[in-house]
N, C-alpha and C positions, 0 to 999 in steps of 0.2 A: 446721404453724406457724400461729399465730393471725393473723387478718387485721388489719392496722393500721386504726386508727380512721379515718384520712383516706381509706382505700380504701373502707370502708363508706360514707362520705359520698359519694364519687364514684359508687358503684354506685347508691345510692338516689336521688341527684340525677338520674342518667341515666334511671332508670326513671320518675321522677315528672315531670320537666320538661325533660330534655335537658341536654347539656353544651356549653360553648363549645369552641373549637378546642384551646386549651391544656390544658384539663382532660380532653378526649377523649384527647389524646396521653399524658397521665399515666396514665390508666386503661389504655390500650393497651400502654404500656410494662410495666405490672404484669402484664397478661395474657400478654405475650410471655416473661415470666421463666420460667414453668414450666407444665406440664400440670396440676399441683396447683392453681395459681391459676385456670386456666381452668375446671377442674371445680367449684371453689368458686363461681366466678361463675355458672356454669350452674345450680347448685343454688339460689342466691339468686334468680336470675331465675325459676326454676321455682316457688319458693314465692311470689314476688311475683305471678306470673300465675295461680297457683292461687287466690290471694285475689281477683284481679280477675275471673277467668273461671269460678270454681267453680259459679256460678249456672247455667251452661249444662248441667251434668250433669243428666240427666233422672231418674236413679234414685239418690237420696240418702236415707239413713236418719238421722233426727234423732239417734238413740241413738249411732250411730257418730260423728257430729260432736261430740256432747257428750263422748264418751270421749276424743277427740283433745284437746279443750280441757282436760279433767281431767289428761290426760297431760302437757300443757304446764305446767299449774300445779304438778304434782309435780316438774317440773324435768328429766324424762328427755330432753326434746327442746327445752327452752327455749332453749339456747344456739344451736341450729340455726335456730330459727324467729324469734327476736327479737334485735335488737341495738339497745340504747339507748346512744348514745355520750356522750362527756363533756359537761359543762355548757357551754352556749353554742353547741352544735351541735344542730340540730333532730333529734330522735329519729324513728325510723320503725318501725312495727309492722305486720306483715302479718297481718290477721285472715282466717283461712280460714273465713268465715262462710257459705259456700255450703251447708253442711250444714243450715242452718236455713231454707233456701228450699224451698218446696213448688212443684213444677214447674207446677202449674196457675196459679200467680200470675205466671209468667214469660212470658206471651204477648208475643212481640215484634212483633205485628202492629199494625195501624192503631189509633191511640189511641181511636177511637170504640168499639172493642170493649170498653173498660173501662166497666163499668156501675155500679161502686160508687163513690160519692163521700161524703166526710165531710160530714155536714150541719152547717151553721153559719149564723150570721146574715149571709148574703150579701146585700148591699144594692145595688139598682139605683137610681141617681140620675138622674131624668129631666131634660129641658131646663128645666122649670119649677122645679126644685129639689126636687120631691117625691121622697121616699125610699120605695122599695118593697122589702119583705123577700121575696126570691125563693128563699131557701135552704131554706124549710120548706113551700113551697106547691107544689101539683101542678095541672097543667092550667089555668094562669092565662093570660088574654089581655089585653094592654095595647095601646092605640093611641097612636102617637107619630109626628108629622110624615108622615102618610100611610102609615105602615107598621104592620104588626101584629107585636107581640112576643109570643111564646109562651114560657112558662116552666114548668119543673117543679123538683123539688128538686135536680137535677143539671145541667140544661142550659137555656140561654137562647137562643132562635132568633129572628132578625129576618127577616121575610118581606116581600119587596117586592110591592106590588100594582100596579094599573094605573099607568102613568107619569103619567097625568093627575092622580092623587091624591097624587103625591109632592111634597114640598116642594122648591123650588129652593134654598132657604136651607140651609146646612150646619148641622144641628142635632146637638148632641153629647149622648151619654149617658155615664155613668161606672159601672163595675162595681167594687165594693169587696168583697174577700174578706178576712175577718179572720183572726187567729191561729187555728190548729187547723182550717182549712177549705181547700177547693179547689172550683173550679167551672168548667164548660165553657160556651163561648159560640160561637155561629155567627153571623157578621156577615152583613149583607145581600148581600155579594158572594160568599158561600159559604165564606169562610175560616173554619177552625175554630181556636179558641184555648182552651187550658186554663190557668187562672190558679192559681198556687200560693198558699199561705197568706200573709197580710200583703201582699197585692198589690192594685194599683189599675190599671185600664185605662180611658182616656178615648178615645172613638171616635165617629165620625159614625153617626147612624141610617141614613143613605143616603150613598153616596159620590158626590160631584159632581166633575166635572173629570177630569184625567188622572192624578192622584195620590191614592192611598188612604193616609191618614195616621192613625196611632193613637199614643197616649202612654202609656208604661208606667212604673210604679214598682213594683219587686218582681220576680217571676219568672213567665214564661209560656212555654208551648210553642205554636208556630205551625205550622199547615198552611195555607199561603196558596193560595187559588184563583187559577188562571191567568186573567188578562184581558189579552190582547195590547194593548200601548200604555198600560196603566195600572199603574204601579209601586206597590209597597206599601212604606211606610216606617214603621218603629217608632222613635219618639223616646224616648230615656231622658235622664237628667240629664247623662250624660257622653259618650254616643255615639249615633249613629243607624245603623239597619240598613235597607238598601234592597234589595228583591227584586222579582222578577216573579212567581214561583210556586215555592215550595219548602217544605221542612220544617226548622225550626230552633228552638233554645231560647235565650231571653235571660234572664239573671239580672242584675238591676240594683237590688238593695236599697240604699237610701241609707246603711245602717249597716254595710255590708260593704266590705272593702278593695278588691275588684275588681268590674268589670263584665265579664260573660262572654257571648260569643255563640258558640254551638256549632251547627255545620251538619251536618244529616243527609243531605240531598240537594239537588241544584240548585246555585245559587251565590248569594252575598249580598255586598253591598258595605257595609263597616262603617267608621264614623268620621265626622268632620265635614268640611266643605268643604275645609279647608286640608290635611287628610291623611286619605286613605281607603285601605282595603285590601280585596282580594278574597279571599274564603274559598272553599275547595274542600271537598267532602264529607269528613267525618272530621277537619276542622280546627276549632280554637277560637281566637277572638280574645279576648285577655285584656288589659284596660286597668286599670292601677292608678289608682284614683280620686284618690289623694293626690298621686302623683308624675307622673301622666299617661304613665308608661312603658307601651309597647304591645308585646305579644308575640303571635305566631301559632304554634301548636303542634299536632301531631297528637295526638288523644285517642281514647279509647274512648267514642264518643258515647252508648252505652247507659247509661253512668254518669250522664250529665247529664240524661237524660230518664226515668230510672227512677222518679222521683217521680210521673209520670203513670200508672204502673202499680202504685201502692201500695207503693213500696219506697224506702228510703234506701240509696243507693250512694255510696261515697266512694273517692277515689283519692289516696293520700298527703295526706289532709286533716288539718290540725292539730286537736287536740281542742277548742281554743277555737272554731274555726269549726264543728266538728261539733255542739257543744253549742248554738251559736247557731241552727243549722238545726233541731235537735231541738226547741228551745224554741218555734219557730214553729208546730210541729205539735202539741206537747203543752204544756198550760198549766203550765209550771214556770219557776222562776228558778234561777240557779245561781251559785256563788261558788267561785273557785279559791283555795286556801290557799297555793299556791306558783306563781309565774310560770312556772317551768320546765315544769310539767305542761301548760300551754297549748300547748307546742310539739311535744308528742308527736304523730306523724302516724300515720294509720290508713288501711288499704286493706281494703275489705270491704263489708258491708251487712247490713241486716235489714229486716223488713217494717214499714211505717209503722203498721199497725194492732196490732202487738204491744204487750203491756203494757210500760210504760216501766220498771218495776222488773225485769222479766225481761231487758230489753235491757241495763240497767245491770249486772245480775248477770253477763251474758255478758262484758261489758267487764272487770269485776273479775276474772273467772276467767283472763283473758288476761295482764293486767299487774298490777303491784303498786300499784294506785290504788284508793282507796275512794270510793264514792258514797253518802254518808249522806243519806237522805231525811228531811226534817222538813216534813211537809205538802206544800206545793207548792215548797219550797226544797230544792235539792240542794247539799250541801257536798262539794267535790272535793278530795281530799288524798292524800298518799302513804299506802299501807297500813301500818298499825302492827301488828306481831306481838303 
């Protein structure tokens, strides 16, 4: 018996963001009806998590993955793998893209082990207002407020010298990473930060007092050095994150719907003075920038820090948001010919350094959507036979 549209909606909502009590009861009632329903549910979950977790497989042949996609396109398994429900309800597509990952790109260790950075016109703005291009220079040394700043094309390091030479005044620098770039920064306290494309971080050259404060617009991954009695605060336009020493990711782009704080280990306090929440490892704080609605949910944290390892990962992400993120890394613009296409959701991933045309071709092979490239512009429409 075919699964009803509302049941598909319940299942995919449960997998992507969780259900409230009433909807949980509805899903459970359907599961209790028959073993057939329970088997169908287990199969959908298996496909979902194969899309989320396929990258963990160490021995994957690209040809095998491509054959699976071609098989989907021919329609032999399309009904089992994809379900796009009626207009007005967000569609969800599980992309089993793990077959396109090479295991050597999937190091889950410390972010410092990543040595490849996309070179771009990364700019360091000094306290005087002087702008220094650090994205293409190697072995450069800059002096600022008693500190020595060393830079190469991938990393900026602040080194404290004798306390007698340090400025007592709080002096700020700002690091600006443009579209199509990323850059690493080690602050004077030893904290490591990786800035994603189209991001800015304002921070003190040296930290004075009992609070270490930085200001972020965009996305950054933080590994905060522990300094007893000195908390570390990340300020964004809509929320503040306070920690003592931990690893976490903050996505706070001004043109995105949500501010996201994802915790890998330790603990963080998120919010503003009037309302704050404590996160545990594996949790994400989600703030709707328009409505101020707040949610805490359990997530696969590797999805949200994969960009630091040269990957795009996404979990039930609408195509509109996926294209926005893609355009931050690749210099393209895009236009949707139908509003409904924007709502199709994807789970899967691909390498950031892959050719954009190859990436779009893979998406076309999965679903009936066309990506027509005209120079740097991409027109997104339903596929026409």
